[in-house]
C-alpha positions in Angstrom: 0.0 0.0 0.0 1.1 3.6 -0.8 2.0 5.9 2.1 3.4 9.4 2.6 5.9 9.6 5.4 8.2 12.1 7.0 11.8 11.3 7.9 14.6 13.8 8.7 12.3 16.7 7.7 11.6 15.3 4.2 8.2 14.0 3.0 8.2 11.1 0.5 6.0 8.4 -0.8 6.7 4.8 0.1 5.3 1.3 -0.2 4.3 -0.1 3.2 5.0 -3.7 3.9 3.0 -3.9 7.1 3.7 -7.6 7.9 7.4 -6.8 7.9 7.1 -3.5 9.6 9.0 -1.8 6.8 8.6 0.9 4.2 10.1 0.6 0.7 11.3 4.0 -0.5 9.8 5.5 -3.7 11.6 8.2 -5.5 9.8 10.5 -7.9 6.2 11.7 -8.3 3.8 8.8 -8.1 1.3 10.8 -10.2 3.6 11.5 -13.1 3.0 8.1 -14.7 3.3 9.3 -18.3 6.5 11.4 -17.8 8.9 10.3 -15.1 7.7 7.1 -13.5 8.4 6.8 -9.8 11.2 4.4 -8.9 11.1 1.7 -6.3 14.6 2.2 -5.0 15.1 -1.0 -3.1 15.9 0.9 0.0 13.9 -0.2 3.1 13.2 1.6 6.3 11.8 0.4 9.6 8.2 1.6 9.9 8.9 2.9 13.4 11.5 5.3 12.1 9.1 7.3 9.9 6.1 9.4 10.7 3.0 8.6 8.7 1.4 11.7 7.0 -1.9 11.9 5.2 -1.4 9.5 2.2 -2.5 12.2 -0.2 -2.0 16.0 -0.3 -5.1 17.0 -2.3 -5.8 20.4 -3.8 -9.4 19.8 -2.7 -11.6 17.2 -0.9 -14.9 16.7 -2.5 -17.5 15.2 -0.2 -20.7 13.4 -0.9 -23.5 13.9 1.6 -26.3 11.4 2.3 -25.0 8.6 0.2 -26.1 5.7 2.6 -29.8 5.1 2.8 -29.7 4.4 6.6 -27.8 7.7 7.2 -30.4 9.7 5.3 -33.1 8.1 7.4 -31.1 8.8 10.6 -30.9 12.5 9.7 -34.6 12.6 8.7 -33.8 13.7 5.1 -35.3 12.4 1.8 -33.0 10.4 -0.4 -31.2 12.7 -2.9 -32.0 12.3 -6.6 -28.3 13.1 -7.5 -25.1 13.2 -5.5 -25.1 16.0 -2.9 -21.6 17.6 -3.1 -19.7 19.9 -0.8 -16.0 20.8 -0.4 -13.5 20.7 2.4 -10.4 22.9 2.0 -7.1 21.2 1.7 -6.2 22.7 5.2 -8.7 20.3 6.8 -6.4 17.3 5.9 -4.4 15.7 8.6 -2.6 12.3 8.9 -2.8 9.3 11.3 -2.4 10.3 14.9 -2.6 14.0 14.3 -5.3 15.5 16.6 -8.7 16.7 15.6 -9.0 20.2 17.2 -12.4 20.9 18.8 -13.1 24.5 17.9 -14.4 27.0 20.4 -17.1 28.1 17.8 -19.0 24.8 18.2 -20.6 22.9 21.0 -21.6 19.8 19.0 -18.8 18.1 17.1 -19.6 14.9 15.2 -17.6 12.1 13.4 -18.5 10.5 10.1 -16.4 7.5 9.1 -16.0 7.2 5.3 -14.3 5.4 2.4 -12.1 7.9 0.4 -11.2 7.7 -3.2 -7.8 9.1 -4.3 -7.6 10.3 -7.9 -4.4 9.5 -9.9 -4.7 11.7 -13.0 -6.6 14.7 -14.2 -10.2 14.0 -14.6 -12.7 16.2 -16.4 -16.2 15.0 -17.6 -15.4 11.4 -17.1 -18.0 8.7 -17.8 -18.8 6.2 -15.1 -17.7 3.3 -17.3 -14.2 4.8 -17.5 -13.9 5.9 -13.8 -11.7 3.1 -12.6 -8.9 4.4 -14.9 -8.7 7.5 -12.8 -8.6 5.9 -9.4 -5.2 5.6 -7.7 -6.7 3.8 -4.7 -8.7 4.1 -1.5 -8.1 5.2 2.1 -9.9 5.8 5.3 -11.4 9.2 6.2 -13.2 11.0 8.9 -15.5 13.8 7.9 -15.6 15.9 11.1 -18.6 18.1 11.3 -19.7 21.0 13.6 -23.3 19.8 13.6 -24.7 22.8 15.3 -23.2 25.2 12.7 -24.3 22.9 9.9 -27.9 23.3 11.1 -27.7 27.0 11.9 -25.8 28.2 8.8 -28.1 26.6 6.1 -25.0 25.6 4.2 -22.0 23.4 5.2 -18.8 25.3 4.5 -18.1 26.5 8.0 -19.3 23.3 9.7 -17.1 21.1 7.6 -14.2 23.4 6.9 -12.2 23.9 10.1 -8.5 22.9 10.1 -8.0 19.2 11.1 -11.6 18.3 10.0 -10.4 15.7 7.5 -8.2 12.9 8.9 -7.0 10.6 6.1 -4.9 7.4 6.2 -3.1 5.3 7.1 -2.4 4.2 3.5 -3.7 4.0 0.0 -4.8 0.6 -1.1 -3.9 0.7 -4.8 -5.8 -2.3 -5.9 -9.1 -2.9 -4.1 -12.5 -4.3 -5.0 -14.5 -1.4 -3.5 -18.0 -2.9 -4.2 -18.3 -4.7 -0.9 -16.1 -3.3 1.9 -16.9 -3.3 5.5 -16.4 0.0 7.3 -16.3 0.2 11.1 -16.0 3.4 13.2 -15.1 3.1 16.9 -15.0 5.8 19.6 -13.0 4.9 22.6 -13.1 1.3 21.4 -16.9 1.1 21.1 -18.3 0.4 17.7 -20.5 3.3 16.5 -20.8 2.6 12.8 -20.7 -0.8 11.1 -21.8 -0.9 7.4 -20.8 -2.0 3.9 -20.1 -0.1 0.8 -22.8 -2.1 -1.1 -25.3 0.2 0.7 -24.1 3.3 -1.2 -26.9 5.1 -3.0 -24.6 6.3 -5.7 -21.7 4.1 -6.7 -18.1 5.2 -6.9 -18.0 5.4 -10.7 -21.3 7.4 -10.6 -19.7 9.8 -8.1 -16.6 10.3 -10.2 -18.8 11.0 -13.3 -21.0 13.5 -11.3 -18.1 15.3 -9.7 -15.9 15.6 -12.8 -18.9 17.0 -14.7 -18.7 20.0 -12.4 -15.0 20.4 -11.6 -11.6 19.2 -12.8 -10.1 16.6 -10.5 -6.4 16.9 -10.1 -3.9 14.1 -9.2 -4.1 13.4 -5.5 -7.6 14.9 -5.1 -9.9 13.0 -2.7 -13.6 12.2 -2.9 -15.3 11.2 0.4 -18.1 8.8 -0.6 -20.5 9.4 2.3 -21.1 8.0 5.8 -23.4 5.3 7.1 -25.7 5.6 10.0 -24.4 5.8 13.5 -22.8 9.3 13.4 -22.5 10.9 16.8 -20.7 13.3 19.1 -17.1 13.7 19.9 -15.6 15.4 23.0 -12.0 16.3 23.9 -10.1 13.3 25.0 -12.0 10.9 22.7 -10.1 8.4 20.5 -11.7 7.6 17.2 -10.8 5.0 14.6 -12.1 4.0 11.2 -11.3 0.5 9.9 -11.9 -0.5 6.3 -11.1 -4.0 5.2 -8.3 -4.1 2.7 -6.9 -0.7 3.8 -6.3 -0.8 7.6 -7.2 1.5 10.5 -7.0 5.3 10.7 -6.7 6.4 14.4 -6.7 9.8 15.9 -8.0 11.7 18.9 -9.7 15.0 19.9 -8.2 17.9 21.7 -9.7 21.2 22.8 -8.7 24.4 20.9 -6.3 26.3 23.0 
């Protein structure tokens, strides 16, 4: 699986061999597949000598709201007739273990565990039948939401856009059958969400078609595919994890804004 890691002040991509607790170093841009292909150097590093970063550094995070039937029912909202899109700025993105900061401007912070799609090449007006050609892989995500602001503002930019509101990781599964993946969210070890991607209202190819019809997707951009039922509140001190089969577990925690 593909990771981004920091070592000696430098951030690089690598290939994680989790069973051996090692990282194989990659040189070059993993997205420049048509110009200068990245090189697997043969150099290996112990996994405990590197710091995992968010596996992608996107120009934007495109999110899909209400894409699980049970979550729409949970929120008391009719099923959408087309994908409901909103954006998170790139400054929301953090990596494994980096804390979610609970802002002073909210009193009702919520988690939403999600499967994230990472785009591998520029995508504009892509048909669903061709969507798989534009997918680098998949990772775990948490769409953190200031629920009270979401309800009061009438639109979602502020509620979804605070710094640290989009943890991603731990790695990108480059080859994954995404049609039937179990996704489990835990808070302080207690299961809060447990669902499968076969419950999606709009499939991943349909999402890529819908999003790319509106905006150009750049290499490294991320699409969050929606959250199942079981969303709920976070408070400072909570530990939250999202586990998706074939990818691994993204774990982080909540701290109060200073």
